[in-house]
C-alpha positions in Angstrom: -171.3 -38.9 -15.5 -172.2 -41.1 -12.6 -175.3 -43.3 -12.7 -177.0 -43.7 -9.3 -175.3 -44.3 -6.0 -172.1 -46.4 -6.4 -170.3 -48.8 -4.0 -167.5 -47.3 -2.0 -165.0 -49.8 -3.3 -165.5 -48.9 -7.0 -162.6 -46.3 -7.3 -160.2 -48.8 -5.8 -161.3 -51.6 -8.1 -161.1 -49.3 -11.1 -157.5 -48.2 -10.1 -156.4 -51.8 -9.6 -158.0 -52.9 -12.9 -156.3 -50.1 -14.8 -152.9 -51.0 -13.3 -153.3 -54.7 -14.1 -154.3 -53.9 -17.7 -151.3 -51.6 -18.2 -149.0 -54.4 -17.0 -150.6 -57.0 -19.2 -150.6 -54.7 -22.2 -147.0 -53.9 -21.7 -146.2 -57.5 -22.7 -148.3 -57.4 -25.9 -146.6 -56.8 -29.3 -148.7 -54.6 -31.5 -148.5 -54.5 -35.2 -150.3 -51.4 -36.5 -151.3 -50.9 -40.1 -152.8 -47.5 -41.1 -154.5 -46.9 -44.4 -152.6 -44.0 -46.1 -155.8 -41.9 -46.3 -156.3 -42.3 -42.6 -152.7 -41.3 -41.8 -152.9 -38.2 -44.0 -156.2 -37.1 -42.6 -155.1 -37.7 -39.0 -151.9 -35.7 -39.6 -154.0 -32.9 -40.9 -155.9 -32.7 -37.7 -159.2 -34.3 -38.8 -161.4 -35.9 -36.0 -163.1 -39.2 -36.5 -165.6 -41.7 -35.1 -163.6 -44.8 -34.5 -165.7 -48.0 -34.9 -164.8 -51.6 -34.1 -166.6 -54.8 -33.0 -167.2 -55.2 -29.3 -165.1 -58.5 -29.1 -161.9 -56.5 -29.8 -162.6 -53.8 -27.3 -159.9 -54.6 -24.7 -156.7 -54.6 -26.9 -158.0 -51.7 -29.0 -158.6 -49.7 -25.7 -155.0 -50.4 -24.6 -153.7 -49.4 -28.0 -155.0 -45.8 -27.6 -154.3 -45.1 -23.9 -154.0 -41.5 -22.8 -155.3 -39.9 -26.1 -158.5 -38.5 -24.6 -160.9 -40.3 -27.0 -164.6 -40.0 -26.0 -166.2 -43.5 -25.6 -169.9 -44.4 -25.3 -170.3 -46.6 -22.3 -173.5 -48.5 -21.3 -175.6 -47.5 -18.3 -175.9 -51.1 -17.3 -174.8 -52.2 -13.8 -171.2 -52.7 -14.9 -171.0 -49.5 -16.9 -169.9 -47.3 -14.0 -166.9 -49.6 -13.4 -166.0 -49.5 -17.1 -166.3 -45.7 -17.2 -164.1 -45.3 -14.2 -161.5 -47.7 -15.5 -161.5 -45.9 -18.9 -161.0 -42.6 -17.0 -157.9 -44.1 -15.4 -156.6 -45.0 -18.9 -157.0 -41.5 -20.2 -160.4 -41.7 -21.9 -163.5 -39.6 -21.4 -166.9 -41.2 -21.4 -170.5 -40.6 -22.3 -173.1 -42.8 -20.6 -175.7 -44.6 -22.7 -176.3 -47.4 -25.2 -178.8 -48.8 -27.6 -180.5 -50.6 -24.8 -180.4 -48.0 -22.0 -180.0 -44.2 -21.8 -179.2 -44.0 -25.5 -180.5 -40.5 -26.2 -178.6 -38.9 -23.3 -175.5 -40.8 -24.1 -175.5 -39.7 -27.7 -176.0 -36.1 -26.7 -173.1 -36.3 -24.4 -170.9 -38.0 -27.0 -171.8 -35.3 -29.5 -170.9 -32.6 -27.0 -167.4 -34.2 -26.7 -167.1 -34.0 -30.5 -167.9 -30.3 -30.4 -165.0 -29.9 -28.0 -162.7 -31.4 -30.6 -162.5 -35.0 -29.4 -162.2 -38.2 -31.4 -165.2 -40.5 -30.7 -165.3 -44.3 -30.3 -168.3 -46.6 -30.7 -168.8 -50.3 -30.8 -171.7 -50.7 -33.4 -172.7 -54.1 -32.1 -172.5 -53.3 -28.4 -173.4 -53.7 -25.7 -175.3 -57.0 -26.2 -175.2 -57.8 -29.9 -176.1 -59.4 -32.2 -172.5 -60.0 -32.8 -170.9 -58.1 -35.7 -174.2 -56.5 -36.7 -174.2 -52.7 -36.7 -177.0 -50.9 -35.0 -178.1 -47.4 -36.0 -176.2 -45.6 -33.1 -172.8 -45.3 -34.9 -174.5 -44.1 -38.0 -176.5 -41.5 -36.1 -173.4 -40.3 -34.1 -171.3 -39.9 -37.3 -174.0 -38.1 -39.1 -174.9 -35.6 -36.4 -171.2 -35.0 -35.4 -170.4 -34.4 -39.1 -167.4 -36.8 -38.9 -166.1 -39.6 -41.0 -165.8 -43.1 -39.5 -162.6 -45.0 -39.3 -163.2 -48.8 -39.2 -160.7 -50.7 -37.0 -160.0 -54.4 -37.1 -158.2 -56.4 -34.5 -156.6 -59.9 -34.8 -154.9 -62.0 -32.1 -154.2 -65.7 -32.2 -153.1 -66.2 -28.5 -156.1 -65.1 -26.6 -158.7 -66.2 -24.1 -162.2 -66.1 -25.4 -164.9 -65.4 -22.8 -168.2 -67.2 -22.9 -170.1 -64.0 -23.7 -172.4 -63.2 -26.6 -169.4 -61.9 -28.6 -166.7 -64.3 -27.5 -164.9 -61.3 -26.0 -161.1 -61.7 -26.6 -158.5 -61.2 -23.9 -155.0 -61.5 -25.4 -152.6 -63.7 -23.4 -149.3 -62.3 -22.1 -146.8 -61.7 -24.9 -149.5 -62.1 -27.6 -149.0 -60.6 -31.0 -151.9 -58.3 -31.9 -152.6 -56.9 -35.4 -154.5 -53.7 -35.6 -155.7 -52.3 -39.0 -157.1 -48.8 -39.5 -159.1 -48.6 -42.7 -159.5 -45.5 -44.8 -162.0 -42.9 -43.4 -165.6 -43.4 -44.7 -168.3 -40.8 -45.1 -171.4 -42.8 -44.4 -174.3 -42.3 -46.8 -177.4 -40.5 -45.5 -179.8 -43.2 -46.8 -180.7 -46.7 -45.7 -177.4 -48.2 -47.0 -175.4 -46.6 -44.2 -175.4 -49.6 -41.9 -174.4 -52.0 -44.8 -171.6 -49.6 -45.7 -170.4 -49.6 -42.1 -170.5 -53.4 -41.8 -168.7 -53.9 -45.0 -165.9 -51.6 -44.0 -165.6 -53.3 -40.6 -165.6 -56.7 -42.2 -162.7 -55.7 -44.5 -160.5 -54.4 -41.6 -161.4 -57.3 -39.3 -160.5 -59.8 -42.0 -157.2 -58.1 -42.7 -156.2 -57.9 -39.0 -157.1 -61.5 -38.3 -155.2 -62.7 -41.4 -152.1 -60.8 -40.2 -152.3 -62.3 -36.8 -153.0 -65.8 -38.0 -156.3 -65.9 -36.1 -158.8 -68.5 -37.2 -162.1 -67.1 -38.4 
């Protein structure tokens, strides 16, 4: 979904960005650890809401290229570029966030779930607070009727941007640890966010320990 009139150069930048990321990611060494419960459920065809902290967005995106996962993307000024870039990498997108266009974005994301897509949400995006879950991921999982799979990412050789989340960009030839936790059915009461944060904390800690990344 496009938001407003977009610059003529946007498609070319998205294409160039996707090509650059594919080249960079081709040098990365991924170590993937899947919880047995997740591997079994995935093999049985179950669909999930993948959740992970915003700081690990880039390497986790490149780990699932071409799988057609539906991603919630902000309607902020850079959102259209991100959406187009993700499209070049084989994702589908829904436009909205906790700070802009949230209701429309969630409706679109749920529509993708009805079509049999996995979903992906950064619970602390797009502007934080860092590693604090908002209600969006809980709402999406509840209304889609899907379990969440918490994903952790660890990388020691990375550039850290001066952003609110210290966004991580792995350096060329970096070793990246990715941990997929067991699927979680979030409770329907006020403890849902705490349950989600605890699951994400466990997978993030495990991935960072594997990669030798300082806390």
